[in-house]
N, C-alpha and C positions, 0 to 999 in steps of 0.2 A: 566731387559731386555728392559725396556722402551726406554732408550736412544739408545741402539743398534738397536732397532726396528725403531726409528725415523731416525737414520743414514742410515739404509738400504733403507728405503723408499725414502729418499732424493737422495741417489745414483742412485736408479732406475729411479727416475723422471728426474734427470739432464742428464742421458745418454739416455733417451728414448724420451724426449719431448722437444719442444721449448716453451718458455714462453712469454706470452703477458705482456707488461709493465703495472704494477700497482704500485702505490706508495702511501704511507701515511706519511704525514709530521707532526712532532711535533717540539717544540722548541729544537734545538740541542745545546750541550754544550761542547763536548770533543771528541777526537779521540783516538783509541787504538794505543799506540806508536809503531812505526816501521812497521805497517801494511800498505799495499797498497790496491788499489781498487780491485785487483784480489783475495785478501784473502777471505776465506769463513768460516763462523762460522758454524761448524758441530754439535756442541752440547753445551747446555747451562744449567747450574745447579745453583740453589740458595737454600741454606738451612739455615734457620735462617737469619743471616746477612752476610754470607760468599757466595761469588759468583765466579764461574769459567766458562770459555768458552774454548771450544776445537776448534782450528782453523786450516784450511788448507792454508798455505802460499805459497806453490809451485805449486798450481793449478793442483794437481793430484787427487783431490776429496777425499783425505785421510788426517786424522788429523796428524799434526806434531808439533804443538805448543799449550801449555796450558797457558792461562792468568788467574790470580786470583786477587781478592781484597776483602776488607771488614774486618769483625771481625776475629781476629787472636789470641785470648787469650789462645788457646791450641795448637798453632802452625799449625792450619789447612790450612794456606796459603801455607806453605812449603818453605818459603824464608829464613829459618834459624833463625827467630825471633818469638816473640809473640806480636809484635807491629802491630796494625791495619794498613792495607794498603788502601790508599785512591784512588789510580789509578791503572789501570790494570798493572800487573807485570808478566813477563815470568817466569815460574817455570820449573826447570829441576832437575833430581836427583843430588845428591852430586858429585861434581867434574866432571860433565858431561855437554856437550853443547847440547845434544839432548837425546832422549829417546831410541835410538837404535832400532827403529821400528816405525810403524804407530800407532798413538793413536786411539783406538777404542771407548772407553767409559770413561766418567768422572762422578764421583759421589761425593757427599759431605753430611755431616750431621752436627749437632751441635758440634760434637767432632772431626770428621775426614774428610779427603779428600782422593781421590784415583783415579787412572786411570788404564785401562787395555791396554796392548801393544801387537801388532802383530810383534814379532821380526823376524819371518821367512818369513814374507811378503806373507802369503798364504791367507790373507783376514780375518783371525780369530785370536782373542786374545789368547796368550799363557802365558802372564806374567801380574802380577798385582803389582802395587806400592800403598802403603798406608802411610799416615803421619798424625800427630796430636796426639790425646790422645792415650796413650798406657797403661792405668791402668790395663786393663784386657787382655794384650798381643794381642791386635788387630793386631800388626805388625808381630806376629808369630816369634819373634826372642828373644830367652831367653838371648842372649848376651847383649841385650839392656836393661839396668836396669832402664832407665829414664821413667817416666810416660808420658813424652812428647817427640815426635819425630818431629824435626823441618824441616826435608828434606824428599822428597819422598824416600821411602825405599822398596826394593824388598821384597815381601811377598811370602813365600813358606811353604808348609806343611813339616812335619818332614821327609817325604820320599824324599824330594828334587825336586819333580815334581808333577804337577797337573794331569798328565795322561789323558789329554783331552783338548779340546778347551774351553776357558772361554767364555761362551755365554752371561752371565749377572752377575752382582754383585751389592750389595747394601751396604751402610754404615749406620747402625742404630745408635741409641744413645748408643755408647760404645760397639757395637757388629757388626759383619760382616757376610754377607752371600754371597756365591759364587755358581754359577750354571755352571756345566760342561757338555759338550757334549762328552761323552766317546766313543760313537759308530760312531762319525763323520758324523751324518746325518743332521747336522745343527739345531738340536733341543736339548734342555736341557734334561739330564737324571738324574743327581745326584746333590742334594743340600747339601752343607756343611755350617754350622754356627759355630761361636765361639765368645767368649767375655762374657760380663755381661749377667745374665739370671734371674734377680730378678723378672721378670714378666712372666717367662716361654717363653720368646721371641725366645729362641734357638729352641724350639719345641721338645726337647728330653724327655719330660714328667717330668722334674725336674725344680727347680729354682736355680740350682747350676751353678756358673760361670765355663765356659770351656776355657782353655787356648790353646786348640788344636781343629782343625776342627772336627765337629761331622757330620756324614751323617744322614740326617733327612728323615723319612718316616711317612706316616700316621700310626696310631696305628695298631698293629698286621699285618703290611704289610712289605714286603722287597723290594718293588718297588712302583712307583707312578702309574703304569698301564696307562701310557700315556706320551705324550711329554709335558715338562714344557715350557711354552711360555714366562713367565714373573715372576720376583720376586721383592718384594718391602719391605723395612724395615725402621722403625723409632723407636718407642718403642713397636711396634707390627710388625709381619711378615705376608706377603701376598704372595700367590703363585697362578698362573693361569695355568690350566692344560687342555690339549687337549686330551680327552679320546677316541675320535673317529678318531683320526689321520688324520683330514682334514686340519691341519695347523692353526686352530683357537681354542682358549680356549673355553671350554663349562662348565668348573667346576672351582670353586675357593675355596682355603683353606686359613684360617687365624688362628693365635695363638699369644699369648703374652698378653700384657695389654689390658684389655677389659673395660677400663674406659668409662663410659657412654654408655656401650654396643656397642662400635664402631666396634667390630669384625664382627658383623652381622651374628653370628652363632646361634641366637635364645637362647642366654644365658645371664643371668644377673650377672654371676660370675665376680669378678674383674679381673680375669686372666684365660687364657686357655693355658695349657702347651704342648699340642700336636696339630698337624695339624687337624683342624676341618672344615668340609665343610660349606661354607657360604650359606645363605638362602635368597631367594627372598620372598617378601610378597605374591607373587602369586604362590609360590611353585616350579616354574620353571623359567629359565632365558629368555626363548623365543628368544634366539639370542646368538651370539658369544660375549665373554668377551674380549674386546680389551685392556683395560688399567686399572690401579688401582692407587689410591693416598690416602694418609691418613695423619692425624695430631694427636694431643694428644687426641682429643675428637670425631673425625669423620673419616669416610672412604667413598670413592667414587669409584664406578665402572663405566666404560664406556662400553656400549653395542652396538652392531650392530644387531638390531632386524629385519632388512630387508635383511641381508646377502649380502650387496653390497660392503663390505670392508671398509665402513666408519661408525664411531659411530653416533648414532642417539638418544640414550637415556642415561641419567645418573641416577644411583641408589645410594642412600646415607643411611648411618646408623649412630647411635650415637645421641648426644644431638642436640637440636634445639635452644639452649639458645640465639643465635644471629641470628636465622632464617636461618642458613647456610645450612640446609637440602633442602631448596628450595621447601618446601611443604606447605608454609604458616602456618596456624594454630597457636597453642599456642607455646610460647617459652620455656615451661617446658616439651615439648615432648621429649621422648627418644625412639629411634627405635632400637630394638635388632635384627631386620632383615633389609634387604635392601628394601627401597621404591623408586619408580621413582620420580624424581623431576619435579615440574611444570616448564614450560618454554614457551617462545614466539617465538622461531626461526623457527617454521614451519617445513619444510622438509629439512632444512640445514644439512650439514655434521658437526659433531663435530670432530675437528682436534686434540685437546689436552685438557687435564684437569689437574687441580692442586688444592690441598686443602691448604689454608693458615692456620694461627693459629686458626681462628674461622670465616673463610669465604670461599666461594667456587668461583672458577674462571674457565671458559672454553673459548676457542676460536672456532668460528663457521664459516664454509664456507656457507654463505647464498645464494650466487649466483651459487653454485654447479660447480665451476671450479676446484675443488681439492685443493684450498688454502683458509685458514681462512681469514676472512675480518672483523669480529666483535667479541667484547669481551662481555661476559655475566657473571654476578656475582651476589652473594647475601650474606647477612650476615654482619659482622662487617665492618664499613667504617669510623671509627673515624679519621684515618690518610689519607683517600683518596685512600686506596689501591684498591678500585673498579674502580678507574679512573674517578670519577665524584665528584662534590661538591654538587650534589643534595641531598645526604644523609649524615647526620652527627651524631656522637654519637654512642653508642653501639647498640641501638635497633632501630635506624631510617633507617637502610638499607632496600633494597628491600627484600621482604619475599619469592619471587620466583626468579629463575634465570632470570635476566632482562638485556637487552642490555644497557650498559652505554657509550660505544663509538664504532665507527667503522672507517674504513679507509676513508670514505667519509666525516667525520667530520673535516678533517684537510687539505684537498687540493681539489680544484676543477679540477685539471689537473692530478696529479699523484695519483696512488692508489697502495699502498704497499701490500704485502702479509704477513699475520701473520704466522710465522713458528712454534713458541713454546711459551708456557706460563710456568712461574715459580712463586711460591709464597714463601715469606719469613715470618719473624716474623710479620712485619707490612707494607710490601711493595709487589708490584707485578711487575714482569718484563715480557716483551714480546720481543721475538727475531723477527726482521723484515727483510724481503728480499726486498731491495729497487731497486736493479738492475735486479731483476727477472731472476736470473740464477738458481733458485731452492734452493739457500742456503741463510741463514741469513747473514747480514752484519752490521746491526745496532740494538742497544739495547735501548729500551724505558722503563722507570721506572715510577711508580706512587706510592704514599704513603709516608712512612717515610724515611728520609735520615739522621737520627740522628746518625747512626753507619756506615756511609760511604757505605750504600748498593748500591748507585748509581755509585760509582767508579769514581768520577769526582771531582777534587779539585775546579773547578769553580762553582760548585753548592753548595750554602750554606746549612747548616743543616736546617731541617724543614720538614713540611708536604707539599706534592704536590698533589693537588686534580685532576689533569689531567695529562696524560702521557707526559713525555718530553724525548727527545733523550739524552742519557748520554754518549754513546760510539759508534763509527762507524769505518769502514774501509775507509771512505771517509773524506777528509779534510773539506768539507762542503757539504751541500745537496741542491738540488733544491726543493723549497717548492711549487711554482706555476709557470706556464709558459703559456703565451697567445700569439697567433699569430693573426695578424690583417692585412689584405690586402686591400688597398684602390684603387686598380686598377693600381697603378704605383709602389708603394714600399711596402715592407713587414716590419711591425713593430713587435718587440718582447718585451713583458713585462716579466721580470724575477724577481721572488721573491726568494732570497737565504735564506737558514738557515745557517748563518755564526756563528756557535757555538763556533769557536775558535777566533772570531774577527780578521780574517785575513784581511778583507777589511775595508778601511776607506778612508778619503779624500786623503791621500797620496798613498794609494795602492788600486786601483780600478780594478774590473774584466773587463778590457777593451779588453783583448784578447779573444774575444768571436767568435767562429766559429760554423756554422751549417755544418754538413757533410752528404751528401746524399748517396743513395744506390749505386752510381757509384764512391764513394769516392771523390767526388768533394767538395772542401771546399768553403763555402760562408762567406766571411769576412763581419763583421757587423760594423756599425758606432755607437759608443757610444754617446748617447744624454744625457748629464749630466743635462741639464735644465729640462728634463722630468723625471729624476730619483730622488729618495728619498734615499740618501745614508745611512742616520741614520736608516731607516727601512729596509735596504738591498733590496730596490726595484730599479731595474735597467731597463733602456729603451734602446733598440737598433733598428737599421733600416738597411735593405738591399735594396739598390736601384736597378732599372732596372730589377725588377722581371717581367717576362712576364705573362700577363693575359691568362686565358683559358688553364693553364698548371697544371699538377699535379707533386708535388715534394714529394719525399719520403726521409725524414731525418732519419738517423739511429743513429746518435750520436750528442751530443753537447760537444764542447771543451771550457772550461772556464779556462784560464790561465794554459793550458796543463792538466787539469783534465778532463777526458773523462766520460761522462754520457750516458748511453744507452737510446735511445728513442724507441728501438725495432721497427724500420721501421715506424715511425710516419708519416702518410700520410697527406700532406697539399696541398690544391688546391687553386689556384688563381682564380678559378671560383667563381662566386657569389653563395650564398647559400640561399635557402628559408627554413626558420625554420618551417613554418606551414601556415595555412590559416584560415580565418573566412568567413562566409557567411552573407551578409547584403543586405538591399534594395531589398527584395524579392517582386516581383509584380506578376501579372497574368502570364506573359510570360517571365520573366527574373529574374536573381539573380546575384548580384555582389559578386565577390570573392576577398577579401582583403588578399593580400599575405604578409607574415611576413618576412621582410628582416633584422630583428634585429641582426642576426648572423654576419652581415657584419660591416665593420668599420664605424665610424662616417663620415669619408671623402669619403665613398663609393659613386660612381656615376654609376648607372646602365647604363646610356647612353654611357659609355665608351666601352660597349660591342656592337657587331654587332647585326643587327636586327634578324639574324637567331639564334644567341646565346641567344637572348631574347624571343625566341619562347616558348610558353607554350601550352601544350596539356592537356585538362581536359577530363577525361574519367568518364562517369556517366551513371546511369541506371534509366529509368522510372520504378519505382517499381510497379506501378499500371498495366502496360502493360508488364512488364518484358522485356523491350527493352533496349539494350545497345547502347550508342552513344558516340560521342566525338566532341569537338570543339577546334579549335586551334586559338591562339592569338599571338600578339607581345606585350609584356608588356612594359609600359613606366615608367617614374619615379613617376607616381601616385600610382604604385604598385597595381593597380586594373584591373581586367578583368570582363567581364559581359557575362554570359550565356544568350543567346537569343533563341527565337522560342520554348520556353517551353510551355507545356500545363497548362492551368489554373487549380487550385485546384488539383494538382497532387503531388504525393510523389516521390521525387528524392533522389538518393544517389550518392555522389561524391565517385567514386571507387578509383581513384588515380589522381594525377596531376604530369605530367612529365614536365621537363624543361631543358633548356640549350641544344638547338639543335646543334649538331656538327657531321660532318662526317656521315650525313644522319641518325643519331640516336639521341634520347634524352638521355643525360648522367645521369640524376638524376630523382629520384622520391621523392616527399615530404614524409617524414616519419611521417605520421599521419594516425590515424584510419579513416575508412570510415565515412563520415559525411552525415546525412540525413536532408532534408528540404522539406517543402511543399510550393508550389506556392500559391499565393493569389486567392481568389474566383473572378471569373469574374462577373461584374455587368450586370444583364439582361437588355436588351434594348427593349422596346415596340415600334414596328414600327407602329405608330398610323394610318398612311394612308393606311395600308394594311387591315383595318377592312372591313368586308363584311358580309352582312346578308345572311343566307342560305335560298334560295327560298323554298317555300312550308313549311317552319318551323314556319311561323307567325301564331299565334293562337289568341284567344280572350284575353289571359293574358300572353303570352310569345312569345319569338322568339329565334332563335339560330343564332350565328355569328362566324366567324373565324377571327383571328388576328395573325400576325407573331410576334414572340419574339426571339430576337437574343441573343447569348452568354449563352444559357442554357446548364447545364451539368447534365447528368443523374446520379442518385445515384447508389450505388453498386447493389441494387436489381432491378434497371431499372424500378421502378414503380413510381418514382417521380424525382424531380430535387433537386440538392443540395442547390441552392441559392433561390429557389422559391417553396413554398409549394402549389401544385395545390389544396389541400384540402381547402385552404382559398379562392379559386376562384379569381375573379378580379372585380374591381369597375368601373362602368360607371358613368359619371357626366353629367347631362343635363343642358340646358340653364338657368334653375332656381337654379343651384347649388345644386340640389338634387342628392343624391348618391344611386346607385343601385348595389347590390352585385350579380354578375353573377356566376353561378355554372359551374365548369369544366366538360366537356364532354369527350374530346378526344384530342390526339396530334399526329402529324406525322412530321417527320423530313423533312425539305426542302433542307437544304444544310449545309455545315460546317459553324460554327460560325465565326464571325470576329476575335475572340480571339481563339488561338490554344487550342484544347482539348474541345471545346464547339460546339454546333450545333444551327442552326436556325430552329425553329419549328413553324408549323402552329397549333395553339390551337383552339379548338371549345368550346364555352361557351353557356350556356342557361341562358337567362334573363327571369325570371318569376315574378309573383306577380304584373303584370301590369293590367291596366284597359282596358276593351274592347272598341273597336272603338275609340281609342285615339292615337293621334300623339305625339311621343316623339322625341325631338331633342337633341341628345347627342353631347357634345362639347369636351369631354376628357375622359381619362381612366387612372387608377392607380392600382398598385399592392395591396395597402392597402387603407382602407377607408381614404379619405382625411380629414385632421384636419380642413381645411377651404378652401374656394375658391381660396386662394392664396398659397395653399400648393405647394412648389417648385417641388414636385415629380410627380405632375399631368402632363401627356403627352397629349397635346391638338391636336385635329384633325385639318387638314387644312380646311376641309369642314365639315359642320354639318352632322352628321350621323343620318338620320331621319328614324324612324320606326313607322308605323301606325298599331295598332292592329285591328283585325276584330271584327265584332259584333257577328259572329257565326263561329264555327270551322268546316272546311271541314271534311268529313268523308268518308273513303273507306268502302264499304259494301262487306266484303270478301265472303259472301255467293253467290254473283253474279258473282264470278270469273268463266269464261267459256273459255275453249280452243277451238280455231277454228281448227278443226281436219285437214282439207286439207291444213293448213298452216305449218304443221310440216315438216321440211326438215332436211338436215344433220346438220346444225349449228344454226337453229332458229325455232321459232314458234310464233304465235300470239294468243292473248287472249282478251276477253272483260271483263270490270269491271265497276261497277257503283260507282260514287262518288257523294255524297249528300252535301247540304249546300254550294254550290258554288255561289260566287257573280260575276254577270256579270259586266264587266267594262261598264261605261256609253257609250251609242250609239252603243253598240255591237248588231249585228243582231241576233235576236232570231227567228230561223226558226225551226219549230218542227221536220221536217223530213229531207228535203234536205237543206244543208247550202249553201248560196251564198257566204259567206265569213267565214274565220276561226273565231271562237268565242274566246274571251279573258276573263280571270277571274282575279279579284283582289286578290284572296286568293289562287290561284293555277296557277303555271307556267307550261303550257303543255310542253315547251321545256326542262324542267328539268326531265320529265318523272316521273316514280315511281320505287320502288325497290321491288325485291323478295329476300327471304332468304330461303336456303335449310336446310336439316336436319343436315348438317355438319357445319352450321354457315356461309357458303359462301353467299355473297351478290351480286345480279345481278341488273344492272340498265336497266330497260325496257324503250324503247323510244316510244313516241306517234306516231301513224300512221296518217299522215296528212289527214284532212277532214273526220275523222272517228267519230267525236263527234255526239251524238244523244241525243236530249232533251227528257227527260222522264217525266217532270212535275215539279211542284213546290217542293222545298225542305222542310224538316221538319221545319226549322227555317224560320221566316217571311223574305221575300225579297230574299230568296235563291232559287237555282234551283238544280234539280237532273239530271245528265247526265250519259250516257254510253259512254265509250271510248274504242278504240282498241289500244293496245300496242304491240309492237314487242320485243321479247327477243332474241337477237342474241349472237354471240361470244360463242356459245356452241360447244361441241365436237360431231362429228358424231358417231352414234351407241352407245349412252350413255344414261343411265337412270338418271333422275333428280327427286328428291322428294322435292317439295317446301312446306314449312310449314307456311309461313307468307308473308305479304305484307305491305308496308309502303311508306310514302311520302319522307323520307330521308334515308340515309344509316346508321343511328344510330340505334343500336339494340333496344333501348328503345322505338323507334317510330313504331316498327312493330306490326301489328295485326295478330294474328294466325288464320289460316284456321281451320275449324272444323275437318278436316282430311287432310292429306298431299295430294298434287296434284302431280301426277306422269306423267312425260313426257319421252318418248323414242324417241330420235332423230333417223332419218333414217341413216343407214350405208352409207358410202361413196361409190357410185357405181363405180366410177373410180378405187378405190382401189380393189373392188371385181373383176372388169374386169382384172386388172393387175394380181391378184392372179390366176384367171382362166387361163389366157394366160400362166403364168409360169407353172401351173400344166400340161397344154396340151403339152408345150414344153418338160417338163420332161418325159411325157408319150412317146412322139415321140422318144426322145433320147433312152429311154429304149427299144422301139421296134426295133430301128436301131441296137442297140447292140445285141439284141436277134437274128435278121436276120443275122448279120455278123457272129455271133458264129455258127449258123446253117449251113451257107454256108461253113465256114471253116471246120466244122466237116465232111460235105459231101465230100469236096475235099480231105481231108485226107483219107477217106474211099476208094474212087476211086483210089487214088494213091497207096494204099496198094494192091488193087486187081491187078493193072497193074504190080506191082513188082512181085507178086506171079506168074502171068502168064508167065512173062519173065523167071523167075528162074525155073519154072516147066511146060514146054510147053505140056507135055503128060497128065497133070492132067486136061486139059480142052478139051472139044470137039470142032470140027471145027464148 
């Protein structure tokens, strides 16, 4: 049933789908005589060295012609002779010009050939013809005494009718099997076998030859208890059975020769004479059984384990002497049950399988389009039957099913579909669909051609290690085709597979037309000087092709031979193959566009500026912000993204190009590309350095300086290009280096480079000598290697600092609030500060000051700072003329003073708990109070007055509402009395 199954699938596909053009080109050598391009090869069979193809020549998708060639020693060609046939030959019954119906199935074996015919044109075979060997009455005609029948002969049982549709049949080695659908439900019901039976291959429990059809059942059964979906015979018989009636086989039976345990029934007996269920090594098949193939030593089952209608696993049994089981391991392995083969095709669909003499071959659909595109094989390869020269000799073939060729190995333009695989004695054939109509049209062979397996007189005898085309419905084939547009004209490079040597110097394919989807013909100019006729390489040109247009070519006509392009779209727009990113800086990145897909003569400037517009869509991955920039590309093929952020991660999401009709026509076919901009170089603004007043001590001082182009790290506790933990280095006039410690940083503004900031950093320089002047001339991020270190940033003016001989000291215990100073937003307090140095000539008056006193180590204008229990810092300002001399300080030459400071910018009616006091706003400089100082600011009286007024107004409104309600109630009561009096005058006294 295998071939009938394939035919049915092909018929469904061709009537249900349209096909995309794929082609695979080999070296072609011959054409099937009298066939035209519309002919379709429906079935292909090779057994040993005899080959036959079933062809539809009248384009009705039904077989009408049988071609055969090859070995003919038993008359299996059917041409009336026993002479080998070297080229395809039409076969018909004796004295007939046709078969009297549609050909449904062709089968062949080492001894016989046969076809089934639908004579009543109902779509099902009702007649069978067989020819070749007749030693065991395979022809079922007792009147024929000859052991060899040289013409197709009608085969009938003794009853004169098969009493059902012939669903499937096989020709074994000198025996026959036929499957009938007797209840006309399109599934097989009854199996009949006859012929030689020396291995029990008929399945009747004996080894006696039968000259009449025997109905076969499993032992002790009178039916198969299911629908028979496929039968196969060689020197053993196989049957696939659908027991759950879902349309797919789930059980397999085999019987006959069990050489090397190939039946897979878990038996080591040399033969099995009754149908016996085949066994998987796993105990269950875990899928539907789609197909079966066998040779003298092995058997193969094709399974669909994921139930999608396509094969995905192959199981094999028998000997592994040539590693044909595809399981690796030792070559002395014999499997009496079926084991799954190792393979490398991933999730591809297995379209067809075949067992050669001692090798395995399958064709696989690796791109999951429903058509095979790759050949996988293993085992014996001494003649190149695996389609590769990589393996030679008996045991040098691949030990697991390995891809040896696919359609992409032979053409960069066309991609053919593999329709069917057949294996012979030492050769392999693949039926190819080149015009993608869903039917085969060209046959490729690989391996041995010593017995005319290839069916082509032009191909010498010998071994062929790669597939070559041997027969086709086409006079010649297109091997490669290239289009090239230079902005003015369209060039076509054509590589032909001229297997018949039709073309030469005197006969050139000059009549070359392109035909578009509107059936407009484009005449080409043949350019002989650019062609290589010897290699069948031809060059053509079409002038006056418009740029920025799309042409859809559906056919090529070469000397009146039409080839399908299946609506091949060709655009005269320029194309961008891809892009690369280069020259990445802090704020920019160059994109190099790949125009290699265009011709060598291509000139981008032939296109308008709008057509050369490019749009780059990209994302700032760090901020998750999408953006785009637009450009007009020139013949440098470069564009540059600008205004990027430094040290940031970006992703090119897509690049659109060719702006036309207010839209971009194309998007570059490339995965998203990520890149990172360079780090910005921090810049120290040397002249921004400034000491912090009141920070100078006997051995240290603090200062601020601005640094531009700094970028925060991800945790925002440091910078990416500068480690604050290393501090910074000051250089004095004696070229001594001083390492300053980082204290704090605050951002001032955006940096000069995008994505960075300008920061004011605070540093502390300690380990100085008291009462010493330091003159600093420069600053550097790292310790300078020498005074000439080029990284040193020099100050415009000397930065001079003089340490004091004693450190000023706030005495926190003297903190005292001036009670009557507390108002809504401020209060005043007194505090003592010791160890102050009076500036020379300052007036020192003990009680009343005639002039404000100045100190060298304390700037009154800077005030001092308070800190509360929430860590908030408050700057208190000195109250003018409030200093009071208290006496000499603790250190010699210093003074002790009391000052009044005012703390303002507070909130009215709020409680503040101050916990410390200091000269600067740096937390490390604060001195804690023994206990917190609590201040309650006075509530805002204006607010209270407003609140009171609002309350009074609300009360008045409520009173008015109450009065109005009372008056209204009173009036309603009086009105009611008046109405009663009017209505009942006697009820009231005068």
